[in-house]
ROSE-4610 file (N, C-alpha, C; in Angstrom, 1 decimal, always signed):
// ROSE-4610
residu = [M/M/M/T/T/T/G/G/G/T/T/T/T/T/T/E/E/E/D/D/D/S/S/S/L/L/L/I/I/I/A/A/A/D/D/D/H/H/H/V/V/V/P/P/P/L/L/L/K/K/K/A/A/A/L/L/L/N/N/N/S/S/S/K/K/K/R/R/R/V/V/V/A/A/A/K/K/K/K/K/K/P/P/P/V/V/V/W/W/W/M/M/M/T/T/T/Q/Q/Q/K/K/K/A/A/A/F/F/F/K/K/K/Q/Q/Q/V/V/V/I/I/I/N/N/N/K/K/K/K/K/K/G/G/G/K/K/K/L/L/L/T/T/T/V/V/V/N/N/N/I/I/I/K/K/K/M/M/M/L/L/L/I/I/I/I/I/I/Q/Q/Q/Q/Q/Q/L/L/L/K/K/K/Q/Q/Q/H/H/H/V/V/V/K/K/K/Q/Q/Q/P/P/P/S/S/S/V/V/V/N/N/N/Y/Y/Y/V/V/V/N/N/N/H/H/H/V/V/V/K/K/K/K/K/K/I/I/I/E/E/E/T/T/T/R/R/R/L/L/L/A/A/A/D/D/D/N/N/N/S/S/S/K/K/K/H/H/H/D/D/D/L/L/L/K/K/K/S/S/S/F/F/F/Y/Y/Y/A/A/A/Y/Y/Y/S/S/S/R/R/R/S/S/S/K/K/K/T/T/T/K/K/K/C/C/C/K/K/K/V/V/V/Q/Q/Q/V/V/V/G/G/G/P/P/P/L/L/L/T/T/T/T/T/T/H/H/H/D/D/D/G/G/G/N/N/N/T/T/T/I/I/I/E/E/E/S/S/S/T/T/T/A/A/A/E/E/E/M/M/M/V/V/V/T/T/T/V/V/V/F/F/F]
num = [1/1/1/2/2/2/3/3/3/4/4/4/5/5/5/6/6/6/7/7/7/8/8/8/9/9/9/10/10/10/11/11/11/12/12/12/13/13/13/14/14/14/15/15/15/16/16/16/17/17/17/18/18/18/19/19/19/20/20/20/21/21/21/22/22/22/23/23/23/24/24/24/25/25/25/26/26/26/27/27/27/28/28/28/29/29/29/30/30/30/31/31/31/32/32/32/33/33/33/34/34/34/35/35/35/36/36/36/37/37/37/38/38/38/39/39/39/40/40/40/41/41/41/42/42/42/43/43/43/44/44/44/45/45/45/46/46/46/47/47/47/48/48/48/49/49/49/50/50/50/51/51/51/52/52/52/53/53/53/54/54/54/55/55/55/56/56/56/57/57/57/58/58/58/59/59/59/60/60/60/61/61/61/62/62/62/63/63/63/64/64/64/65/65/65/66/66/66/67/67/67/68/68/68/69/69/69/70/70/70/71/71/71/72/72/72/73/73/73/74/74/74/75/75/75/76/76/76/77/77/77/78/78/78/79/79/79/80/80/80/81/81/81/82/82/82/83/83/83/84/84/84/85/85/85/86/86/86/87/87/87/88/88/88/89/89/89/90/90/90/91/91/91/92/92/92/93/93/93/94/94/94/95/95/95/96/96/96/97/97/97/98/98/98/99/99/99/100/100/100/101/101/101/102/102/102/103/103/103/104/104/104/105/105/105/106/106/106/107/107/107/108/108/108/109/109/109/110/110/110/111/111/111/112/112/112/113/113/113/114/114/114/115/115/115/116/116/116/117/117/117/118/118/118/119/119/119/120/120/120/121/121/121/122/122/122/123/123/123/124/124/124/125/125/125/126/126/126]
x = [-6.9/-5.7/-4.6/-3.5/-2.4/-1.2/-1.5/-0.4/+0.0/-0.5/-0.2/-1.1/-0.7/-1.4/-2.3/-3.2/-3.9/-2.9/-2.2/-1.3/-0.3/+0.1/+0.9/+0.1/-1.2/-2.2/-2.5/-2.8/-3.1/-1.7/-0.7/+0.5/+0.8/+0.4/+0.6/-0.3/-1.8/-2.7/-3.3/-3.2/-3.8/-2.7/-3.1/-2.1/-1.9/-0.8/-0.4/-0.2/-0.8/-0.7/+0.2/+1.1/+2.0/+1.3/+1.0/+0.4/+1.2/+0.9/+1.9/+1.3/+2.2/+1.6/+1.1/+1.8/+1.4/+0.6/-0.4/-1.2/-0.6/-0.4/+0.4/-0.6/-0.5/-1.3/-0.9/-1.9/-1.8/-1.6/-0.5/-0.2/-0.1/-0.3/+0.0/+1.4/+1.6/+3.0/+3.9/+3.4/+4.1/+4.4/+4.0/+4.2/+5.3/+6.2/+7.6/+7.1/+7.9/+7.8/+7.6/+8.5/+8.5/+7.1/+6.7/+5.4/+4.2/+4.4/+3.4/+3.3/+4.4/+4.4/+3.8/+4.0/+3.6/+2.1/+1.7/+0.0/-0.6/+0.0/-0.6/-0.4/+0.6/+0.7/-0.2/-0.3/-1.4/-2.8/-3.2/-4.6/-4.7/-3.6/-3.8/-4.1/-3.4/-3.5/-5.0/-5.4/-6.6/-7.8/-7.7/-8.7/-8.6/-7.4/-7.3/-8.1/-7.8/-8.3/-9.8/-10.4/-11.6/-12.5/-11.8/-12.5/-12.5/-11.4/-11.6/-12.5/-12.8/-13.7/-15.2/-15.4/-16.6/-16.9/-15.8/-16.2/-16.4/-15.8/-15.9/-17.3/-17.8/-19.1/-20.1/-20.0/-20.8/-21.0/-19.9/-19.9/-20.6/-20.4/-21.2/-22.8/-23.1/-24.6/-25.1/-24.2/-24.8/-24.9/-23.9/-23.9/-25.0/-25.2/-26.2/-27.7/-28.2/-29.5/-29.5/-28.4/-28.2/-28.1/-27.4/-27.1/-28.5/-29.3/-30.5/-31.5/-31.5/-32.4/-32.1/-30.6/-30.3/-30.9/-30.5/-31.0/-32.4/-33.2/-34.6/-35.0/-34.6/-34.9/-34.5/-33.4/-33.1/-34.1/-34.5/-35.5/-36.8/-37.2/-38.5/-38.4/-37.2/-37.1/-37.1/-36.2/-36.3/-37.5/-38.3/-39.6/-40.5/-40.5/-41.3/-40.7/-39.5/-39.1/-39.5/-39.5/-39.8/-41.3/-42.2/-43.6/-44.2/-43.2/-43.8/-44.7/-44.5/-45.3/-46.7/-46.9/-48.2/-48.8/-48.1/-48.6/-48.0/-48.7/-48.1/-48.4/-49.6/-50.0/-49.2/-48.6/-47.6/-46.3/-45.9/-44.6/-44.7/-45.9/-45.9/-46.2/-46.8/-47.1/-45.6/-44.9/-43.5/-42.6/-42.7/-41.9/-42.4/-43.8/-44.3/-43.7/-43.7/-43.3/-41.8/-41.1/-39.6/-39.4/-40.4/-40.1/-40.0/-39.5/-39.3/-40.6/-41.1/-42.4/-43.5/-44.7/-45.8/-46.6/-47.2/-48.2/-49.6/-50.1/-51.5/-52.2/-53.6/-54.3/-54.6/-54.3/-54.4/-55.7/-55.8/-57.1/-57.4/-58.7/-59.0/-59.7/-59.6/-60.5/-61.4/-62.8/-63.8/-63.9/-64.7/-64.9/-65.5/-66.1/-66.5/-65.4/-64.3/-63.2/-63.1/-64.1/-63.9/-62.9/-62.3/-61.2/-62.0/-61.6/-62.2/-61.2/-61.1/-60.1/-60.6/-61.8/-62.2/-62.3/-61.9/-61.9/-63.0/-64.3/-65.5/-66.0/-65.7/-66.1/-65.3/-64.0/-63.1/-63.7/-64.2/-64.6/-65.9/-66.8/-68.0/-67.7/-66.7/-66.1/-65.6/-64.8/-64.5/-65.5]
y = [-12.0/-11.6/-11.5/-12.2/-12.2/-11.4/-10.0/-9.1/-8.9/-9.6/-9.5/-8.5/-7.7/-6.8/-7.5/-6.6/-7.1/-7.3/-6.5/-6.6/-7.8/-8.4/-9.5/-10.7/-10.8/-11.8/-12.0/-10.8/-11.0/-11.5/-10.9/-11.5/-12.8/-13.4/-14.9/-15.6/-15.4/-16.4/-16.1/-14.9/-14.7/-15.1/-15.8/-16.3/-15.1/-14.9/-13.9/-14.4/-13.9/-14.4/-13.3/-13.8/-12.8/-12.5/-11.0/-10.7/-10.4/-10.8/-10.6/-9.3/-8.6/-7.4/-7.7/-8.7/-9.2/-10.3/-10.5/-11.8/-12.8/-13.8/-15.0/-15.8/-16.0/-16.9/-18.3/-19.1/-20.5/-21.0/-22.0/-22.5/-24.2/-25.2/-26.4/-26.6/-27.7/-28.2/-28.5/-28.9/-29.2/-28.1/-27.0/-25.7/-24.9/-24.7/-23.9/-22.5/-21.6/-20.1/-19.6/-20.0/-19.5/-19.8/-20.9/-21.3/-20.5/-20.4/-19.6/-18.2/-17.6/-16.2/-15.9/-17.1/-17.1/-17.2/-18.2/-18.3/-16.9/-16.2/-15.1/-14.1/-13.9/-12.9/-13.1/-14.3/-14.8/-14.6/-14.7/-14.4/-12.9/-12.0/-10.7/-10.3/-10.6/-10.2/-10.6/-11.7/-12.3/-11.3/-11.0/-10.1/-8.8/-8.3/-6.9/-7.2/-8.3/-8.3/-8.7/-9.3/-9.5/-8.2/-7.4/-6.2/-5.2/-5.3/-4.4/-5.0/-6.3/-6.7/-6.4/-6.4/-6.1/-4.6/-3.7/-2.5/-2.2/-2.8/-2.5/-3.1/-4.2/-4.7/-3.6/-3.2/-2.2/-1.0/-0.3/+0.7/+0.5/-0.8/-1.2/-1.2/-1.8/-1.8/-0.4/+0.4/+1.9/+2.7/+2.4/+3.2/+2.8/+1.3/+0.9/+1.5/+1.6/+2.4/+3.9/+4.6/+5.9/+5.9/+4.9/+4.8/+4.5/+3.5/+3.3/+4.4/+5.2/+6.4/+7.2/+7.6/+8.6/+8.0/+6.9/+6.2/+6.4/+6.1/+6.1/+7.6/+8.6/+10.0/+10.3/+10.0/+10.3/+9.7/+8.5/+7.9/+8.6/+9.0/+9.8/+11.1/+11.8/+13.1/+13.0/+12.0/+12.0/+11.6/+10.6/+10.5/+11.5/+12.5/+13.7/+14.6/+14.7/+15.8/+15.2/+13.9/+13.3/+13.5/+13.4/+13.5/+14.9/+15.8/+17.1/+17.9/+17.5/+18.2/+17.6/+16.3/+15.6/+15.6/+15.7/+15.5/+16.7/+17.8/+18.9/+19.0/+18.3/+18.1/+17.4/+16.4/+15.6/+16.4/+17.0/+17.8/+19.0/+19.8/+20.9/+20.6/+19.2/+18.6/+18.3/+17.7/+17.4/+18.7/+19.6/+20.8/+21.7/+21.6/+22.3/+21.6/+20.4/+19.6/+19.9/+20.3/+20.7/+22.1/+23.0/+24.4/+24.5/+25.3/+25.6/+26.2/+27.1/+27.9/+27.4/+27.1/+26.7/+27.7/+27.9/+29.0/+28.6/+29.5/+29.3/+30.5/+30.4/+31.7/+32.1/+33.3/+33.8/+34.5/+35.1/+35.8/+36.9/+37.1/+37.9/+39.1/+40.2/+41.4/+41.6/+41.9/+41.9/+43.3/+43.8/+45.0/+46.1/+45.4/+46.2/+46.5/+45.7/+46.0/+44.9/+44.0/+42.8/+41.8/+41.2/+40.2/+38.8/+37.9/+36.6/+35.6/+34.8/+33.8/+32.2/+32.0/+30.5/+30.4/+29.1/+28.5/+28.5/+28.3/+28.1/+29.5/+30.6/+31.8/+32.3/+32.0/+32.3/+31.6/+30.4/+29.8/+30.6/+31.0/+31.7/+33.0/+33.5/+35.0/+34.8/+33.7/+33.4/+33.1]
z = [-12.1/-12.8/-11.8/-11.9/-10.8/-11.3/-11.6/-11.7/-13.2/-14.1/-15.5/-16.1/-17.1/-17.6/-18.9/-19.4/-20.6/-21.7/-22.0/-23.1/-23.1/-22.0/-21.8/-22.1/-21.5/-21.7/-23.4/-24.0/-25.3/-26.1/-25.6/-26.4/-26.1/-25.0/-24.7/-25.3/-25.4/-25.7/-27.3/-27.8/-29.1/-30.1/-31.1/-32.0/-33.2/-33.5/-34.5/-35.9/-37.0/-38.3/-39.0/-39.6/-40.5/-41.7/-42.0/-43.2/-44.2/-45.5/-46.5/-47.3/-47.8/-48.5/-49.8/-50.4/-51.8/-51.8/-52.5/-52.5/-53.3/-52.7/-53.3/-54.0/-55.5/-56.1/-56.1/-55.9/-55.7/-57.2/-57.2/-58.4/-58.2/-59.1/-58.9/-58.7/-58.0/-57.6/-58.8/-59.9/-60.9/-61.8/-61.6/-62.4/-62.0/-63.1/-62.7/-62.4/-62.1/-61.9/-63.3/-64.3/-65.5/-66.3/-66.2/-66.9/-66.1/-64.8/-64.1/-64.6/-64.7/-65.2/-66.6/-67.5/-68.8/-68.8/-68.0/-67.8/-67.3/-66.5/-65.8/-66.9/-67.6/-68.8/-69.8/-70.1/-71.1/-70.7/-69.5/-68.9/-69.0/-68.6/-68.6/-70.1/-71.0/-72.5/-73.0/-72.6/-73.0/-72.3/-71.1/-70.6/-71.1/-71.5/-72.3/-73.6/-74.4/-75.7/-75.6/-74.6/-74.4/-74.2/-73.3/-73.0/-74.4/-75.0/-76.3/-77.3/-77.4/-78.3/-77.8/-76.5/-75.9/-76.2/-75.9/-76.3/-77.7/-78.6/-80.1/-80.5/-79.9/-80.1/-79.7/-78.4/-77.8/-78.7/-79.3/-80.0/-81.3/-82.0/-83.1/-82.8/-81.7/-81.4/-81.0/-80.3/-80.2/-81.5/-82.4/-83.6/-84.6/-84.7/-85.5/-85.6/-84.6/-84.5/-85.1/-84.9/-85.4/-86.9/-87.4/-88.9/-89.5/-88.9/-89.4/-89.4/-88.4/-88.1/-89.4/-89.5/-90.6/-92.0/-92.3/-93.5/-93.8/-92.6/-92.7/-93.1/-92.4/-92.5/-93.9/-94.4/-95.8/-96.8/-96.6/-97.6/-97.5/-96.3/-96.3/-96.9/-96.7/-97.2/-98.8/-99.3/-100.7/-101.3/-100.8/-101.0/-101.2/-100.0/-100.1/-101.1/-101.5/-102.5/-103.9/-104.1/-105.3/-105.5/-104.6/-104.8/-104.4/-104.2/-103.7/-104.8/-106.1/-107.2/-107.2/-106.7/-106.6/-105.4/-104.2/-102.9/-102.0/-102.2/-101.4/-100.0/-99.7/-98.4/-97.6/-97.7/-96.9/-96.9/-97.9/-98.0/-97.0/-97.1/-96.1/-94.6/-94.5/-93.1/-92.5/-93.3/-92.9/-92.5/-93.4/-93.3/-91.9/-91.8/-90.6/-89.3/-89.4/-88.3/-87.8/-88.9/-88.5/-88.1/-88.1/-87.8/-86.2/-85.7/-84.2/-83.6/-84.4/-83.8/-84.6/-83.8/-84.2/-84.6/-85.7/-86.0/-85.5/-84.7/-84.1/-84.3/-84.4/-84.6/-83.2/-82.9/-81.6/-81.4/-80.1/-79.8/-81.1/-81.5/-82.5/-82.0/-82.8/-82.3/-83.4/-83.0/-83.9/-84.3/-85.3/-85.7/-84.5/-83.6/-82.6/-81.5/-81.5/-80.5/-79.4/-79.4/-78.7/-78.9/-78.0/-78.2/-78.0/-78.8/-79.0/-78.5/-77.6/-77.4/-77.4/-77.4/-77.5/-79.1/-79.2/-80.6/-81.3/-80.6/-81.1/-81.7/-80.9/-81.3/-82.5/-82.6/-83.7/-85.0/-84.8/-86.1/-86.5/-85.6/-86.2/-86.6/-86.2/-86.7/-88.2/-88.4/-89.8/-90.7]
């Protein structure tokens, strides 16, 4: 290096490219600026419309199973209510499944004062 600094070498030998802050869209030679803007605006509106259509379809797909579930539950409950006079077992089974606390037979105490916790021993006591 004959007395030149690195900065001057970089400035002499490294090509510089001007950076544009805005991205320039390429257009065909025959397209005027007015037509180009109309195409860009139309594409933007189409993408917005497509996004809205997709969102609406997704909402319908999400909503549909919940509507089907609610209708299914209503059918089952009305069938249980209609048949409750003839089929009490299924009615009480369904109502028991909807309760928050489950009733279980707990530890028993015998006449002697002993506590019984195993299910087999509770069956024999009963």
